[in-house]
VEXVEX-558224 format. One record per residue: x, y, z of N, C-alpha, C, O, CB in turn. Coordinates in pm, whole numbers, plus 50000, padded with zeros to 5 digits. Each point is the difference from the previous one (the first is absolute). Glycine has a CB too. Layout:
# residues N
X:Y:Z:X:Y:Z:X:Y:Z:X:Y:Z:X:Y:Z
...
# end
This chain:
# residues 270
69466:08159:22429:49977:49915:49913:49954:49864:50054:50055:49958:50103:50099:50173:49768
49751:49797:50069:49940:49875:50045:50071:49927:49870:50036:50050:49893:49707:50018:50255
50265:49799:49899:50053:49907:49926:49866:49844:49979:49949:49920:50078:50345:50204:50033
49698:49899:49747:49887:49878:49955:50069:49914:49923:50108:50026:49948:49689:50105:50039
50125:49737:50002:50041:49904:49958:49867:49937:49901:49886:50036:50030:50301:49950:50188
49831:49936:49684:49899:49981:49902:49946:49842:50073:50064:49898:50024:50061:50261:49722
49752:49871:50272:49913:49892:50068:50024:49851:49915:49983:49985:49878:49818:50218:50202
50241:49694:50016:50010:49871:49949:49985:49912:50126:49998:50040:50116:50151:50025:49678
49841:49813:50164:49985:49893:50099:50104:49979:50088:49997:49971:50119:49877:49933:49736
50221:50117:50068:50155:49966:50049:50039:50124:50123:50041:49983:50115:50046:49909:49603
49883:50234:50209:50002:50069:50125:49881:50019:50123:50029:50046:50111:50120:50051:49723
49756:49873:50139:49924:49960:50135:50039:49923:50087:49998:50012:50122:49858:50015:49777
50189:49874:50025:50056:49865:50085:50127:50049:50079:50022:49961:50115:49901:49849:49695
50149:50264:50132:50147:50071:50061:49956:50099:50100:50059:50023:50105:50085:49966:49672
49710:50088:50167:50012:50094:50115:49917:49982:50134:50004:50072:50100:50045:50073:49715
49848:49700:50152:49928:49963:50120:50133:49910:50109:49992:50018:50121:49723:49961:49712
50374:49948:50124:50107:49975:50055:50103:50115:50064:50091:49962:50073:49857:49853:49773
50040:50290:50133:50089:50108:50051:50114:49985:49926:50096:50042:50065:49820:49970:50157
50116:49945:49668:50135:49991:49908:50006:50145:49961:50096:50062:50047:49892:49682:49846
49937:50316:50038:50000:50128:49957:49914:50100:50071:49928:49961:50091:50125:49937:49711
49952:50263:50153:49921:50061:50079:50005:50114:49866:50103:50022:49938:49945:49897:50367
49819:50147:49664:49953:50081:49892:49922:50104:50081:49973:49995:50120:50018:49819:49686
49975:50287:50100:49901:50109:50063:49871:49997:49907:49889:50051:50018:50310:50117:50076
49844:49764:49815:49838:50003:49916:50016:49894:49907:50113:49967:49966:49825:50293:50029
49963:49683:49961:50005:49904:49892:49961:50093:49850:49921:50094:50009:50000:49679:50180
50142:50190:49673:49962:50063:49897:49940:49941:49948:50047:49899:49949:50078:50203:50037
49718:49934:49998:49896:49905:49912:49953:50074:49850:50021:50119:49978:49872:49779:50275
50047:50019:49659:49970:50054:49866:49830:50044:50080:49970:49967:50115:50215:49849:49639
49744:50245:50172:49866:50027:50013:49917:49893:50032:49879:50020:50010:50160:50142:49851
50010:49720:50158:49901:49864:49993:49943:50003:50192:50076:49991:50097:50108:49814:49651
49687:50208:50256:49938:49978:50085:50036:49882:50079:50019:50015:50121:49842:50107:49759
50151:49775:50074:50020:49870:50118:50146:49976:50063:50032:49938:50102:49784:49931:49760
50272:50208:50032:50145:49976:50064:49988:50152:50106:50073:49994:50099:50101:49852:49647
49770:50239:50245:49995:50120:50059:49956:49938:50145:50075:50007:50097:49868:50169:49680
49968:49781:50226:49916:49917:50116:50099:49907:50074:50002:49993:50123:49769:49999:49736
50288:49959:50085:50054:49890:50066:50151:50056:50057:50055:49946:50096:49801:49866:49740
50198:50295:50097:50132:50058:50000:49972:50104:50154:50071:50017:50100:49994:49974:49573
49794:50064:50286:49992:50099:50140:49970:49967:50167:49994:50070:50101:49924:50054:49703
50068:49734:50167:49999:49910:50141:50133:50010:50073:50017:49971:50119:49825:49852:49779
50272:50233:49997:50135:49966:50074:50059:50104:50015:50049:50041:50105:49985:49765:49820
49964:50254:49954:50060:50168:50002:49917:50095:49923:49912:49960:49924:50327:49963:50082
49789:50210:50013:49987:50090:49924:49964:49972:49829:50091:49940:49943:50059:50150:50255
49773:49932:49747:50018:49987:49824:50018:50119:49913:49916:50088:49986:49937:49732:50034
50250:50176:49927:50011:50117:49907:49949:49970:49855:50056:49933:49913:50145:50143:50224
49686:49986:49859:49981:49961:49820:50050:50039:49889:50007:50120:49973:49841:49862:50088
50200:49906:49843:50038:50032:49865:49901:49980:49903:49976:49891:49949:50232:50057:50111
49730:50165:49911:49886:50009:49898:50100:49960:49852:50115:50028:49968:49697:50197:50181
50071:49691:49782:50050:49969:49860:49929:50081:49913:49910:49962:49925:50146:49811:50119
49989:50346:49969:49946:50109:49878:50101:50062:49921:50109:50029:50049:49712:50034:50088
50152:49961:49742:50110:50071:49918:49955:50113:49944:49880:50003:49973:50221:49807:49975
49988:50317:50019:50028:50087:49936:50038:49979:49828:50113:49968:49963:49940:50100:50288
49851:49953:49672:50098:49951:49859:49920:49926:49919:50027:50008:49880:50189:49967:50230
49688:49951:49925:49891:49898:49939:49891:50038:49948:49948:49948:49902:50113:49929:50232
49886:50237:49943:49873:50035:49959:49879:49904:50071:49887:49998:49951:50236:50088:49822
49908:49844:50334:49908:49912:50079:49948:50047:50108:49897:49950:50045:50206:49894:49886
49961:50267:50131:49991:50071:50120:49833:49988:50041:49954:49939:50096:50273:50234:49840
49699:49904:49962:49868:50014:50011:49886:49880:50060:49886:50005:50045:50202:50150:49766
50010:49735:50162:49926:49833:50038:50024:50008:50163:49942:49906:50056:50140:49912:49694
49968:50245:50316:50036:49964:50143:49881:49991:50068:49905:50060:49949:50304:50046:50055
49768:49818:50123:49910:49982:50088:50070:50077:50117:50070:49950:50088:49823:49822:49815
50063:50399:50076:50065:50115:50086:49941:49927:50153:50075:49987:50097:49914:50278:49705
49881:49697:50197:49972:49956:50139:50074:49903:50053:50015:50012:50121:49790:50045:49842
50243:49856:49990:50080:49893:50027:50144:50065:50079:50049:49975:50111:49834:49878:49662
50152:50226:50137:50133:50100:50026:50014:50063:50099:50100:49998:50071:49905:50036:49751
49855:50057:50203:49974:50048:50102:49987:49935:50166:50028:50055:50106:49892:50054:49683
50035:49774:50188:49951:49896:50126:50141:49985:50047:50036:50046:50108:49737:49801:49803
50316:50083:49997:50127:49952:50043:50093:50131:50030:50103:49970:50060:49867:49799:49796
50015:50363:50115:50089:50072:50053:49931:50013:50149:50077:49996:50096:50021:50122:49670
49816:49891:50249:49929:50020:50135:50001:49902:50093:49978:50034:50116:49893:50089:49776
50150:49758:50083:50008:49903:50081:50116:49932:50030:50018:49918:50090:49792:50078:49847
50280:50054:49965:50189:49957:50050:50029:50131:50015:50123:49989:50005:49981:49792:49848
49877:50329:50157:50068:50132:50007:50136:50014:49927:50101:50053:50047:49785:49967:50168
50099:49917:49650:50111:50030:49897:49988:50144:49981:49887:50046:49990:50111:49729:49884
50108:50306:50119:49957:50121:49979:50019:50047:49829:49960:50109:49960:50101:49932:50316
49989:49882:49654:49965:50046:49842:49944:49919:49918:49999:49879:50024:50163:50237:49981
49793:49925:49905:49965:49914:49870:50099:50017:49902:50035:50106:49948:49733:49914:50083
50281:49847:49944:50124:49981:49904:49964:49971:49854:49920:49907:49984:50206:50001:50211
49918:50153:49697:49985:49955:49866:50155:49978:49926:50099:50067:50028:49653:50069:49967
50243:49755:49905:50076:49964:49956:50030:50071:49855:49921:49982:49907:50029:49832:50253
50167:50270:49823:50031:50085:49893:50054:49900:49852:50115:49975:49962:49954:50235:50249
49797:49749:49732:50016:49871:49904:49955:50030:49871:49877:49987:50000:50088:49857:50176
50070:50185:49732:49943:49973:49863:50059:49889:49925:50118:50006:49967:49836:50222:50025
49975:49674:49980:50032:49888:49906:49974:49978:49843:49899:50048:49947:50067:49878:50263
50137:49993:49712:49990:49997:49867:49850:49982:49986:49957:50063:49903:50282:49849:50045
49658:50012:50126:49910:49938:49973:49898:50133:49996:49898:49995:49931:50185:49751:50167
49941:50342:49958:49948:50136:50034:50002:50114:49872:49905:50063:49955:50186:49876:50297
50028:50064:49714:50041:50058:49888:50065:49902:49899:50121:50000:49978:49899:50203:50160
49882:49706:49798:50087:49942:49925:50068:50015:49848:50049:49908:49934:49837:49989:50228
50101:50256:49797:50105:50051:49894:50085:50028:50037:50082:50020:49911:49819:50041:49980
50147:49961:50238:50118:50058:50073:50088:49907:50005:49962:49888:50034:49928:50254:50094
50286:49886:49829:50080:49918:50024:50036:49992:50154:50011:50103:50067:50051:49929:49696
49954:49849:50285:50059:49991:50125:50117:50093:50076:50015:50038:50116:49911:49753:49800
50129:50224:49992:50161:50099:50025:49971:50147:49956:50101:50068:49987:50082:49726:49940
49672:50283:50043:49996:50118:49938:50052:50109:50099:49979:49998:50122:49830:49918:49728
50267:50188:50077:50008:50100:50073:49974:50123:49915:50062:50106:50009:50086:49770:50141
49750:50096:49764:49966:50131:49916:49882:50075:50112:49908:49945:50060:50132:49934:49643
49994:50238:50299:49920:50109:50048:49847:49976:49996:49940:50017:50107:50246:50126:49818
49761:49829:49993:49854:49964:49937:49962:49889:50101:49929:50023:50098:50108:50027:49625
50000:49864:50256:49990:49887:50062:50002:50015:50147:49903:49955:50060:50191:49947:49749
50031:50173:50283:50003:50014:50121:49854:50081:50028:49925:49962:50091:50358:50025:49921
49682:50138:49893:49893:50059:50069:49870:49958:49993:49913:50049:50073:50211:50106:49905
49848:49729:49915:49870:49893:50002:50016:49923:50125:49890:49968:50043:50087:49995:49695
50127:49992:50341:50005:49914:50118:49978:50087:50091:49905:49982:50076:50237:49854:49860
49952:50291:50078:49972:50118:50094:49840:50027:50057:49961:49987:50116:50245:50117:49745
49723:49934:50028:49853:50022:49983:49931:49905:50079:49941:50019:50106:50082:50065:49672
49988:49833:50169:49935:49846:50061:50021:50013:50142:49908:50024:50078:50156:49808:49724
50066:50149:50234:50024:49992:50139:49917:50090:50117:49932:49976:50100:50287:49964:49790
49826:50173:50041:49931:50118:50102:49845:50010:50026:49940:50038:50100:50248:50095:49817
49763:49819:49954:49861:49997:50016:49911:49881:50096:49885:50001:50045:50163:50111:49720
50084:49771:50242:49946:49911:50075:50042:50035:50152:49931:49971:50098:50067:49858:49700
50116:50232:50206:50034:50041:50157:49893:50109:50061:49971:50019:50118:50299:49947:49829
49680:50097:49937:49892:50163:50048:49903:49905:50009:49911:50056:50065:50142:50205:49797
49915:49640:50113:49843:49923:50070:50018:49989:50120:49915:50034:50082:50017:49822:49756
50200:50087:50197:50020:49963:50150:50028:50112:50113:49979:49994:50122:50113:49801:49769
49963:50312:50029:50039:50099:50098:49901:50104:49995:50025:50104:50060:50211:49847:49923
49651:50038:49951:49872:50079:50017:49876:49915:50116:49899:50053:50046:50157:50049:49664
49991:49761:50314:49927:49959:50078:50061:50004:50158:49924:50017:50096:49979:49858:49692
50254:50106:50230:50039:49943:50104:50081:50159:50023:50011:50034:50118:49990:49644:49843
50045:50404:49951:50095:50117:49997:50141:49954:50015:50033:49894:50055:49794:50253:50043
50259:49945:49845:50138:49921:49939:50073:50007:50110:50104:49935:49987:49910:50122:49769
49973:50009:50370:50115:49954:50100:49972:49786:50062:50069:49933:50076:49931:50429:50036
49902:49609:49827:49939:49870:50043:49993:49898:49904:49934:49898:50015:49943:50221:50126
50219:49919:49721:50041:49929:49883:50149:50016:49990:50074:50099:50007:49705:49934:49875
50251:49786:50093:50156:49995:49972:50019:49921:49871:49920:49911:49971:50148:50093:50283
50030:50025:49670:49986:49941:49896:50175:49903:49949:50113:50050:49996:49650:50175:49955
50204:49665:50024:50113:49942:50033:50067:49950:49849:49931:49974:49902:49969:49958:50359
50233:50062:49742:50080:49997:49900:50014:49864:49969:50011:49913:50086:50092:50288:49969
49898:49776:49812:49979:49837:49968:50130:49970:49914:50066:50089:49946:49645:49899:50042
50324:49847:50003:50124:49998:49911:49960:49973:49872:49885:49971:49967:50259:49958:50200
49982:50083:49739:49974:50013:49861:50128:49875:49952:50107:49988:50059:49787:50322:49927
50072:49625:49922:50091:49916:49949:49969:50009:49854:49981:49893:49943:50043:49959:50262
49968:50280:49713:50032:49979:49863:49900:49883:49938:49906:49972:50074:50353:50104:49979
49747:49865:49844:49928:49873:49940:50005:49929:50072:49899:49932:49984:50130:50076:49838
50040:49945:50278:50011:49891:50082:49853:50003:50098:49962:49893:50046:50334:50115:49941
49622:50124:50044:49898:50044:50067:49897:50020:49957:49984:49973:49881:50134:50087:50208
49786:49987:49977:49883:50045:49941:49980:50186:50018:49911:50058:49938:49985:49661:50123
50186:50343:50017:49965:50123:50005:50057:50093:49931:50120:49973:49994:49824:49966:50175
50024:50185:49761:50063:50082:49924:50095:50059:50044:49993:49998:50123:49849:50016:49789
50272:50055:50041:50105:50042:50056:49955:50153:50048:50078:50043:50085:50088:49789:49768
49721:50262:50110:49984:50153:50036:49951:49957:50131:50020:50086:50085:49920:50066:49686
49990:49719:50284:49985:49960:50148:50090:50029:50121:49966:50018:50117:49941:49828:49762
50203:50154:50070:50111:49990:50091:50124:50125:49986:50108:50015:50058:49830:49713:49927
50004:50335:49930:50093:50105:49963:49984:50087:50091:49886:50044:50017:50118:49927:49765
50112:50079:50304:50003:50080:50118:49965:50127:49960:49933:50054:50089:50228:49820:50022
49855:50189:49803:49956:50143:49944:49851:49997:50003:49936:50100:50035:50266:49936:49803
49735:49843:50124:49837:50022:49992:49953:49970:50127:49894:50053:50036:50071:49883:49728
50096:49985:50315:49958:49936:50127:49982:50141:50085:49891:50030:50049:50250:49710:49934
49996:50356:50030:50007:50121:50071:49854:50060:49915:49887:49974:50044:50427:50060:50021
49700:50021:49854:49896:50093:49919:49872:49934:50040:49907:50081:49995:50241:49989:49788
49820:49822:50251:49865:49936:50010:49963:50009:50155:49883:50009:50036:50156:49820:49751
50060:50168:50294:49979:50033:50160:50000:50143:49985:49887:50038:50031:50239:49763:50101
49939:50286:49837:49994:50167:49992:49855:50026:49972:49943:50064:50088:50301:49985:49810
49695:49919:50013:49862:49998:49947:49888:49966:50076:49905:50074:50022:50201:49882:49805
49908:49932:50211:49884:49936:50103:50053:50039:50123:49905:49993:50078:50017:49795:49799
50182:50252:50185:49975:50014:50135:50057:49887:50086:50079:50035:50088:49725:50090:49844
50166:49740:50054:50016:49895:50020:50166:49964:50105:50096:50076:50004:49716:49911:49749
50179:49902:50307:50114:49971:50060:50057:49871:49945:49922:49917:49953:50000:50209:50243
50222:49850:49807:50049:49880:49933:50010:49890:50074:50064:50010:50104:50043:50117:49768
49830:49739:50091:50045:49890:50081:50126:49927:49909:49986:49952:49888:49753:50015:50236
50366:50037:49943:50119:49966:49910:50069:49862:50059:50064:49970:50101:49981:50301:49838
49901:49654:49925:50075:49867:50022:50136:50006:49915:50022:50032:49883:49746:49829:50152
50314:50097:50072:50158:49972:49976:50045:49943:49893:50069:50046:49909:49943:49934:50288
49927:49876:49824:50020:49908:49866:49965:50016:49864:50054:49948:49902:49927:49932:50247
49901:50214:49857:49939:50013:49885:50088:50113:49916:50007:49996:49877:49753:49927:50234
50318:50195:49981:50066:50092:49951:50133:49931:49957:50041:50044:49893:49835:50136:50243
50199:49728:49917:50105:49960:49972:50012:49879:49861:50098:49975:49930:49930:50106:50338
49839:49862:49729:49952:49936:49857:50005:50083:49900:50072:49982:49902:49788:49887:50193
50035:50263:49928:49982:50115:49891:50120:50052:49968:50041:50010:49884:49752:50054:50188
50279:49976:50045:50147:50047:49939:50093:49950:49922:50073:50063:49925:49906:50007:50229
50017:49802:49868:50101:49888:49914:49920:50004:49866:50064:50033:49900:50026:49779:50308
49818:50168:49782:49940:49965:49842:49981:50174:49941:49986:50012:49879:49838:49703:50186
50175:50375:49996:50013:50158:49957:50172:49985:49967:50057:50087:49934:49719:50066:50251
50277:49760:49855:50164:50034:49995:50060:50120:50029:50070:50071:49928:49922:49793:49923
49953:50157:50329:50008:50122:50052:50077:49946:50137:49963:49895:50051:49809:50239:49823
50312:49926:50170:50052:49989:50140:49921:50024:50094:49950:50112:49997:50225:49938:49936
49792:49875:50163:49902:49982:50114:49982:50138:50058:49894:50062:49984:50178:49694:50073
50039:50296:50016:50008:50122:50064:49928:50098:49858:49889:50051:50015:50363:49889:50185
49794:50069:49720:49955:50120:49882:49833:49977:49982:49924:50094:49976:50335:49899:49863
49703:49885:50175:49878:49978:50021:49880:50026:50106:49877:49998:49994:50255:49889:49888
49945:50132:50198:49944:50002:50125:49978:50145:50051:49907:50041:50070:50200:49735:49970
50034:50318:49892:49970:50134:50034:49915:50049:49904:49979:50121:50004:50219:49914:50106
49743:49894:49795:49930:50074:49884:49840:50011:50064:49909:50078:49976:50264:49813:49796
49838:49993:50321:49853:49943:50052:49956:50127:50117:50086:50043:50078:49976:49641:49894
49801:50367:50030:49924:50078:50096:50059:49934:50137:49890:49985:50053:49875:50067:49787
50316:49903:50245:50055:49931:50107:49913:50108:50067:49897:49959:50053:50364:49910:49905
49768:50268:50049:49923:50055:50113:49867:49987:50045:49956:50055:50101:50182:50063:49846
49798:49807:49977:49869:49959:50005:49982:49849:50077:49891:49968:50047:50076:50182:49726
50120:49784:50234:49991:49893:50097:49938:49967:50093:50038:50037:50111:50093:49983:49838
49755:49903:50039:49906:49982:50102:50006:49836:50046:49946:49965:50105:49900:50249:49792
50215:49703:50029:49976:49874:50038:50122:49906:49908:50021:50027:49882:49687:50032:50178
50350:49854:49996:50106:49919:49919:49992:49833:49996:49969:49933:50099:50180:50273:49969
49879:49746:49823:50002:49858:50026:50129:49973:49937:50059:50089:49938:49687:49851:50068
50308:49920:50010:50127:49899:50042:49959:49894:49967:49897:49952:50049:50193:50140:50127
49981:49851:49736:50049:49851:49972:50133:49963:49927:50051:50074:49915:49716:49900:50077
50288:49902:50050:50089:49955:49895:49966:50013:49840:49888:50021:49954:50164:49830:50234
50049:50135:49747:50002:49930:49851:50120:49946:49952:50110:49996:50055:49734:50151:49887
50118:49807:49932:50131:49928:49963:49954:49944:49845:49884:49976:49967:50208:49940:50313
50016:50072:49642:49926:49952:49865:49930:49844:49975:50053:49891:50021:50129:50277:49894
49729:49848:50050:49908:49844:49982:49950:50017:49851:49936:50093:49951:49951:49867:50321
50167:49910:49661:49933:49996:49880:50038:50139:49903:49923:50028:49908:49880:49820:50226
50288:50215:49883:50065:50059:49905:49918:50184:50004:49971:50079:49911:50089:49627:49930
49929:50297:50314:49950:50118:50005:50001:50047:50161:49977:49906:50077:49884:50043:49691
50161:50172:50289:50009:50040:50141:49856:49963:50046:49901:50042:49940:50285:50158:50039
49809:49731:50114:49894:49981:50100:50000:50029:50134:50103:49994:50067:49869:49868:49801
49906:50173:50181:49973:50039:50159:49910:49920:50078:49944:49895:49968:50087:50322:49970
49963:49855:50180:49915:49906:50107:50051:49869:49986:49944:49897:49960:49839:50227:50028
50378:49904:50068:50067:49877:50048:50072:50039:50131:49990:50104:50064:50042:49796:49695
50033:50009:50260:50091:50000:50148:50107:50085:49978:50054:49994:49889:49907:49771:50184
50086:50325:50022:50107:50090:49948:50122:49983:50034:50049:49971:50109:49811:50164:49885
50204:49893:49869:50162:49949:50014:50100:50134:50054:49964:50110:50042:50001:49698:49726
50163:50140:50216:50057:50126:50047:49969:50140:49949:49967:50101:50063:50190:49745:49973
49866:50132:49800:49959:50142:49944:49868:50082:50032:49987:50122:49993:50141:49782:49835
49779:50006:50209:49855:50059:50035:50025:50032:50130:49911:50079:50031:49930:49789:49824
50255:50108:50268:49986:50040:50141:50094:50156:49968:49981:50102:50066:50003:49605:50099
50100:50285:49737:50091:50138:49990:49904:50115:49937:49994:50122:50017:50250:49740:49936
49684:50049:49967:49912:50135:49911:49884:50051:50106:49955:50114:49993:50064:49768:49727
49945:50039:50363:49899:50041:50117:50072:50068:50107:49937:50089:50058:49916:49717:49901
50277:50169:50082:50064:50094:50108:50007:50133:49944:49967:50103:50058:50172:49720:50042
49909:50164:49776:50033:50162:49916:49862:50087:50016:49980:50116:50036:50194:49779:49746
49748:50006:50179:49851:50098:50008:49967:50038:50160:49945:50108:50021:49933:49754:49751
50145:50076:50308:49952:50012:50185:50107:50111:50004:49963:50113:50030:49966:49605:50108
50219:50256:49829:50067:50101:50030:49961:50150:49959:50033:50097:50068:50117:49719:49931
49757:50194:49854:50005:50131:49956:49843:50044:50077:49972:50119:49996:50201:49849:49739
49745:49953:50323:49912:50056:50085:50041:50046:50106:49951:50106:50040:49924:49780:49882
50237:50043:50162:50037:50029:50137:50099:50164:49972:50016:50080:50092:49990:49599:50011
50038:50339:49784:50061:50086:49970:49912:50149:49979:50054:50110:50007:50100:49686:49912
49716:50185:50057:49939:50087:49970:49967:50028:49838:49918:50084:49963:50174:49974:50262
49975:49871:49699:49993:50024:49839:49833:49939:49947:49930:50050:49912:50388:49904:50053
49654:49940:50109:49840:49931:49981:49943:50016:50098:50061:49978:50105:49972:49861:49771
49806:50211:50128:49933:49994:50113:49987:49849:50049:50014:49898:49933:49870:50321:49998
50091:49793:50182:49945:49854:50089:49877:49941:49948:49895:50064:49992:50187:50025:50225
49932:49781:49743:49873:49977:49929:49918:49931:50176:50046:49969:50109:50060:49961:49540
49766:50072:50294:49915:49945:50112:50038:49825:50057:50012:49953:50113:49786:50233:49764
50211:49753:49983:50074:49884:49993:50073:49934:49913:49993:50035:49882:49880:49966:50227
50209:49898:49927:50071:49934:49911:49958:49836:50003:50007:49922:50095:50184:50271:49935
49762:49782:49831:49969:49868:50011:50059:49862:49919:50005:49992:49877:49815:50157:50184
50215:49765:50016:50107:49912:49915:49886:49880:49936:49937:49921:50070:50326:50116:50113
49730:49973:49686:49887:49963:49904:50074:49840:49987:50048:49990:49887:49861:50285:49958
50110:49622:50223:50071:49865:49987:49854:49947:50059:49921:50053:50078:50395:49966:49960
49681:49840:49883:49867:49916:50024:49875:50059:49997:49982:50121:49990:50141:49760:50133
49773:50015:49890:49882:50020:49957:49896:49886:49994:50026:49910:50080:50098:50255:49814
49769:49816:50034:49922:49872:49973:49982:49995:49850:50003:50092:49918:49870:49909:50309
50110:49892:49760:49954:49938:49861:50097:49986:49913:50108:50052:50027:49696:50036:49989
50184:49854:49884:50075:49945:49893:50142:50107:49957:50107:49963:49951:49637:49910:49963
50217:50256:50119:50120:50096:49934:50077:50003:50125:50114:50040:49981:49765:50126:49830
50094:49804:50313:50110:49994:50090:50042:49887:50074:50080:49996:50093:49859:50199:49916
49989:49700:49929:50051:49869:50091:50125:49952:49976:50040:49900:50059:49753:50027:49950
50306:50156:49874:50145:49925:50033:50056:50133:50037:50121:49993:49979:49917:49780:49845
49929:50349:50223:50077:50083:50079:49950:50048:50108:50000:50122:50017:50091:49921:49817
49857:49869:50260:49934:50009:50153:50070:49903:50106:49948:49948:50099:49816:50103:49790
50381:49938:50060:50047:49912:50091:50040:50057:50146:50055:50105:50032:50014:49777:49758
49879:49999:50292:49987:50046:50140:50126:50035:50036:50006:50120:50028:49811:49748:50032
50289:50072:49950:50123:50003:50021:50078:50155:49964:50086:50047:50075:49883:49681:49881
49986:50337:49923:50043:50144:49950:49950:50071:50087:50068:50083:50060:49938:49897:49717
49844:49998:50252:49934:50096:50071:50067:49994:50160:50034:50098:50067:49734:49876:49762
50236:49931:50197:50075:49993:50162:50104:50064:50022:50027:50054:50107:49916:49756:49918
50146:50191:49844:50153:50028:50029:50002:50143:49961:50081:50065:50065:50034:49695:49886
49807:50319:49945:50020:50117:49919:49892:50124:50066:50018:50117:49964:50056:49715:49800
49813:50134:50333:49899:50071:50034:50076:50056:50144:50019:50121:50011:49757:49734:49851
50258:50070:50224:50089:50053:50088:50075:50097:49995:49994:50102:50069:49993:49737:49961
50113:50124:49858:50113:50145:49951:49928:50105:49976:50036:50105:50055:50128:49780:49825
49701:50116:50020:49936:50138:49966:49953:50045:50123:50038:50115:50022:49890:49838:49749
49999:49995:50322:49952:50062:50069:50100:50055:50125:49972:50084:50086:49824:49791:49811
50306:50064:50089:50097:50072:50078:50067:50114:49931:50038:50094:50069:49995:49702:50044
49981:50206:49785:50050:50087:49906:49908:50140:50004:50027:50119:50020:50064:49664:49833
49817:50162:50125:49886:50149:49971:49966:50035:50153:49980:50121:50011:49869:49804:49730
50140:50018:50360:49968:50043:50132:50115:50055:50060:49985:50097:50074:49847:49742:49949
50278:50116:49957:50137:50056:50075:50041:50130:49942:50048:50086:50074:50043:49681:49967
49894:50251:49836:50041:50129:49942:49861:50084:49966:50009:50095:49922:50225:49793:49974
49651:50081:50158:49895:50110:49976:49978:50058:50123:49919:50092:50011:49969:49802:49807
# end
């Protein structure tokens, strides 16, 4: 397994001074960032593509192909996400079969556009968070049975986001282990990890890891080493970044203290 970290100026400073070590920088599909990051470490591109909003046809596939080739990123990822704005007549928390089928058809249609171009073996689907009316995502997007059905139908792999799963399980009022046991974890190809806590009345991720977060990650890695889950090619720590959205969660002291612990955890046990 490789260990990746979100690209940020703080991470660059720590890497250049030898205070942290990583295998890859994780970057969105932004050329300027990929160019900068690739001067220091190999880049794992995280594409800003979505299955479930009907916009996949607008994708610049020449850019996707270029980034895959130049960085060696092995997969094209899509976020499995239908939002209220995409289906304005549907309730956030709908469990109606007809609504699930409506979203299923849209998601599979978007995914098939990508698999026809790259092959199902090169496409991974990310589970997203769900927060009921506190968020933007419709409940069927995170129903584990629907996710399982979609991956079986399309033949794609799973980009498993542990924090997203924990958030979804909470708002679905499910035990985390029950939620995970219903996901198609046998198809995991990549894994993401962040800390999370309550902020402004909702569970929020992309934060520093607390004790409960370390415990959740440790259990996941144990399941990988016991052979219950396949070994992902990469585990990414999604803390830090650039711009206003990450200005308050890119603390250099957090990166300096938590990245070495993660690097050792992943490589010592891989």
